[in-house]
N, C-alpha and C positions, 0 to 999 in steps of 0.2 A: 424736337426729337420724336421718335416713334418706337413703341415697344410692341412685341407680340405677346398677347395674353389669351390663352385658350384658343389660339388660332385666329383671334380677331385683332385687327389693327386699331389702336386707340391713340389719337393725337391729343396731346395735352400741353398746357402751359402752366407753370407754377412759379410761385414766389415764396421766399422764406418769411415766416412770421415769428418774431421774438427768438429766432435762432433755433427753435425746437419744433414748431408746427408750421405747416404750409397749407395755404388754400390753393385749390386747383380747379381748373375748368376742364371737363372731360368731353370728349366727343366719341361717338360710336354707338354700339347697340347694348352696352352694359348699362343696366338700369339700377341695380341695387348695390353696386360696388363703386367706390371712388378710389382715387389714388392719392396717397399723401407721402411726403418725403420728410425725413427727420435727419438732423445732423448726427453723425456717428462720432462718438467720443473715443479718441485713441490715446493711449498712454505711451509716452516716449520712454527711452531707456533710462532717463534720469528720474522717471516717476512723475513728471509733470503731465497735466492733462491738456490736450489741445483739441479744438474742434476740427474734425476731419471731413471725410467724404459723406455722401448722401446714402441713405438706406431706404429702399422701397418697401412699403407696407400696404396692407389692405384693411379697410374697415367697412362694415355694412351700414347702410342707412335705411331706416324703416320710416314710413310715413303713417301717421295715425289719421283718424277721420278728419280732424281739424287741420290737417296738413302740417302738423308739427313734426320736425325731423328729429328722430332719436338715433343715436349712434352706439353701436355695440362693437367694441374693438376686438379683434383677434389677439388674444394675449401673447401669441407667439411672435407678434410683430411689435410689441410694446417694449419700452426700456425695462431694464431689470427692476422688478418690484416684488413686494410681499403682500399677499392677501391676508387680512386679519379677519378671522371669523369668530363667532361667539363660542367660547370654550365651556366645558362643564366645570363650573367653579365649585361644585360639590358633588358627591357621589349620587345623590338623589335628584339632581337638577335635570329637568327635561326641557324647560324653556325659561326665559328670563325677560326682564324689563330693563331697557337702557335708560337709566335715571338721568345721567348727565355725561357730557364729554369734558374731560379735564384738559384736552388739547384741541386746537382748531386746525382747519385745513391750512396747509402751508407751514405749520410750526414744526420745528425739529424735536425729536423725541429720542431718548436713549433707551436701550434695552433694559427692561425692569422698571422703567418709570410708569407711573399710573396714567393709563390712557383714558379710562372711563369708569364710571360707577354703575354697577349692574346689580339689580335686585334679583336674588335667587328665590328658591322656595322657603328659605329660612331667614335670610338677612341681606342687607345691601353690602356688596363686596367691591373691593378695588380690583379692576382688571388691568393687568400689567401689559406693557408693550412687548411682543415677542422678539423684536429686533430693533436696531437703530436705524433711523432714517427720517424722511420728511413725510408728513401726511398729505398725500396727493389728492385723495378724494374720500369723502365721507358719504356712505350710502344710507345710513339709518339715523334719523334725527332723534334728539333727546326726548324721552317720554314715550317712545314706542314700546308697546307691551306685547307679551306673548311671542317673543322671538324664539324660533326653534334653534336648537344647537346646530352649529355649522353655518348659521346665517352670516353672509358677508357684511361686515361692518365698515371697513375702510381699506385703503390701499396705501402701503408705504413704499417710497422710492429712496434710493441711495443718494441721488444727486438732486439738488433743489430745482435745477432748471428742467428736470424731467417731469415735474409735477404738472406743468401746463398741458402735457399730452393727455392727461387723464381727466381733463376738465369736463368733457362731454361723455365720459364713460358711463354706461348704464349697467346696473346689476343684471346679469343674465336671468336671474330668477324673477325679476320684477319688470323687465323691459316689456314695452308694449309689443303685441304681436303684429307682424306686418300685414297690411291689407292684401287681399288676393290680387287686386289689379295693380300691375306694375306700370309706372310711368316712364317713358323713354326720355332721356335727356338729349335734345337735339343740338348739334354743334352749330347750326345756323343761328340759334337764339340762346346763347349761353346765359344771358342775363335773366332768362325766365325761371331758372332754377335757383336763383339767389333771392333771398328775402331781404329787402331794404328796410332798416328801422324807420326811415323817414316816411315810408308809405303807411301812414296811420289810417285806421278805419274810421269812418264817421261816427261821431258820438251818438249813441242811441238814447232815447228818452228813458228815464227811470221807470222800471216796471215793478209791479208787486212781487215780492219774493215768492218763489214756489217752494213747496215742502222739500227739504233736503238741500236747497241752494244756500249760498253764503249770504248772510244778512249784513248789510253795511250799517254800522252804528258807531257813535263816538264812544271812547272808553268810559266816560262818565255815564252815558246812557246805558251801557252794558251793566255797569255796577248798580245803577238804580233799578234796572229791570230784574237783576238777580235778587236785590233786596226786597222788591215788591212781588217777586214770583211771576213776572210778566214774560210771556213768550214773545220774543221780538219778531219771529217769523209771522205772527198773527197781527202785528201792528200795521204791516203794509209799508208803503213808501213814506219816507220821512221828508222833512223840510230842509235837510242839510245838503251838502254838495253831492251831486249824482244820486240824490234820493236817499242819502244816509239818514238814519234815525238819530235825533238829538234828544236831550233831556226834556226839551220843551214839548216834544211830541208825546211824551209819556205822562204829562200832567193830567190829561183827561182820561187816561186808560185806568180802569179799576184794577185794584190789586187782585192777583190770582194765586196767592199763596196757598199751598196745600198743607194739610196737617201732618205731613211726614216728609222725610228726606231719604232718597235712595243713595246708599253709599256703595261705591264700586269696590268689589273684593280685590285685595292685593294678592300677590302670589303667595305670601306668607300665610294669610288668612285662609286661602284655599287649601294649603297643605295641612294646616292645623285642623280644619274641619274634616278633611279626608281621613287623617290619621285617627282622630277621636272617634269618628263613626266606625272605622275599621276595628278599633280596639274594643268598643262596647259591643259590637256585633260578633266578634270572633274570639274574644278572651273571656273565659268564665270567671268573673270577678266574685270575690267574697271579701268581707270587711271585718277587721279586728280593732277594737277600741280599748284604750287604757288611759287612766289618769296617773300623772307623775308629779311628785312633790319636787318643786324647783327651788326651794329655799336655799339649799347649799350652793347650787349653781349661781343663783343671784348674788349670794354673799361673796363667793370666790371671784366672780366677774367684777364686782365693785372693788375688791381689794386689788386685783390686777390692773384695772383701769386707772387706779390712783397713781400708778407709775408713769414716768415720762414716756411718750411715744407709744403708748399701748391703748388701743381702743377695740376691745373685743365685743362682739354681739352674742346674744343668746343663741342665735343660729349657728355660730362657729362651734359652740359646745355640742349642739345637736348633730352637726356634720361629723364631728370627731367621735361622738358616742355611737352614731350609726355605723361608722366604719369598723369600730371595735366589735360591735354586735355582729356584723357581717363576717368577721373573722371567726367569731365564736360559733356562728350558725351559717356555714358556707352554702347550705342548700338554698338560702334566700339570694345569695349572690350568683344567680344563674339566669339563663335565658331559654325560652322555648324556641327551638329551631326546626319545627315541623316533624322531622324524623328522629331527632335526638335532643337531649338537654345539654346545654353548654354551661359548665361551671367555671367561673373565672378565678384565677389565682391572685389577681390584684383587685383592689377596691377603688373604683372610679365613680365618684358621687356626682350625679346630675342635680343641679339646684334650679328650680323654676324661678325665672325672672320675668316680671311684667314689663312690656315695652309698648310704645304707641301702636306698633303693628300687630301685637299679640304676644302670646307666651312663648318663651324660648328657654331651653335648659342647658346653659353652659356647664362644663364638666371640670371638676377638680380631680386630677388623676392621682392615683396612689396615695390616698388620704392617710392610711395607717402609718406611713413613713414621714408625715409632716406634723409639725407642732401647731398650736393654736394661732400663733402670730402669722405663720406662713399661710395657713388656711384662710385667716381673716384678710390678709393682703391680696391673695389670689382671688378671693371671692369679690372684693371691692373692684379689682381691676376687670374681672370678667363681667360684672354687672354694668360697669361703665361702657365697656365695649358693646354689650348687648343692647343697651338703650341708644347708643349712637350708631348701631348697625354695622359695627366693625369686627364682629366675631369671624374667625377663620373656621372653615368646616371642621377641622380637627378639634376645635374648642367647644363644639356643641353636638357633634355626632358621636355616638357610642355610649359609654357609661354603663354601669352595672346595676345602679340603684338610684332612685330619684326621691328628692325631698321637695315638698311644696309647703311653704309656710305663709299662712295668712293671719298669723297672730298679731302682726303690727297694725292690721286693719280692725282689730277688735273682734275678730271671729273666734268663737269658742271652740267649734269643731266643724268638720266637713269631711266629705269623702272625695278622693281624687281618682282620675281615670289613668289606668296603667299606660305607660309609654312603651309599646312593643319595640324590640323583643324582650325588654326587661320583664321580670316576673313580679315586681313589687314597687309600690310608691307609697311614701309616708306623708300623710296630711297632718300638718302641725297647726294647732290652734293657739290662742293667746293664754298666758298664765294670769289667773286672778285669784283673789283671796276666797278660800272656801273652808268650811269646817272639815277637819280630818280627825278620824277616830284616834284617841290616845288614852289608853287605860290609866296611865299615871297622872293624867291631868285632873284638875279639880272637878271639872264638869264632864269629863269623859271624852273631851275633844279639844283640839287646838285649831287656830286659824293658820292656814298655810297657803303659799302660792302654788296653785295646782294648774298643770297644763294637760290638756286632752289631746291625744294623738290617735289617728285612725290609719291603719295600714290596709291598702287594697292589695290583694294577692291574686295571682293567676293559679287557679286550682289545678291546672295541668302540671305545674312545676312545684308549687309549695302547698303541702297539705296543711290543714287547720292546726294540727299539733305543732308542726314546724314553725308556722307563723307565730303561734303563741310563745314558743321558746325564744324566738328572736325578740319579740316585744318585751319579754321578761328580762333578757340580757340588756336591752336598750334602757329599760327603766332602772335597772341596777346601776349602770354606768352613770346615769344622770343624778340619781339620788345618792350615790357614793362616788363623787367625781375623782377622788384621789386614786381610785382603782384604775383609772385610765393612765396613771403614771407607772403602773407596774409592768 
């Protein structure tokens, strides 16, 4: 058959491959375009699908310097498909790391199923599939870091048989640029444009690895080199197959361990560092410290925990007392918004939780409307999610006041950095036995469990007197816990 394309006559012969893709030989003057045919799927009146006529499409072929052919398809000529790009999984997310794929190429996935695990600036989150279909092509491998929003991740197709069409599809953003010189495909020698797998190049002798090149080594040799701090690229050619390095080659190499280890920054650690520096440079901190007698709280907690299915912590009482104090002194329950101060009507307490990746502050919303049991249950659930990296954005973004408690580590007192745009953060130390003045006691004092707290305040929002009033209310609620029932 003959077709007219842009005024040029092109003769070709084609054969079907797997019912969906065809290989073809072309002749003529077109050098960077080839012709392929795909079966068109038609649906009968009864709803059954049958393979029908042929559809003509165009794809571009680009040759790199090593003569490897890369194909970039015109999407208008491809079967119906869905491009899946990296979404913003949190309001502050600008880039992400693809931790792992939960599905592989060729697998079927339903809309809403977990497609991949993505590390954002705060946590590792589940990325859901935007539609139902088969994964035809994956463009980004697991572990790829600093992916921008909108990066093409994979392509979904409705019909499983259409997946093969996308096998050689290249991401337009990463495809190699075509070389300037265009090679003409001559009809007299069609086989010259086809690369035969059997035409293997002669084996070259093993050479010493050059800086930046891939070093061949056995898995045990790599582990041994990492343990001894040996740079494999400096070892040279090994005694293994094709010059690969084996453990025997490392026996005579002296250990090169350094006295330090460089740890790569995660997205979460970068965000923490950026926000802390911003807070200390832009927020005028001042600090207020107060000692609180915790004897009554400890006694009531012990009585409540003696009941079945009750396990309250000291921190649960601190969260509750903070919420009531914020209701009493609403000026502290505010944020600096550059041109105005925003005062909140609800009390949403952020509680600092330590994770392997860094500090994160999950939020207990509307604390004043919840009892101690509910606060305790929600706090345990949020802490587990935080440590496993499963927090949703709405569970850690926002909040009107933050509590950071290091008392369980034996810390007596410390100061914390304000979490903007919040205006205050409460640093809680551990309770220990200290002498407390008591005029009615025999020696003029008694031993009591005393806890030291320090509140960091933003002076643009909270004046010193206002911060002192809040601490007084907070102390009153903890030293007279029954007032929290009124």
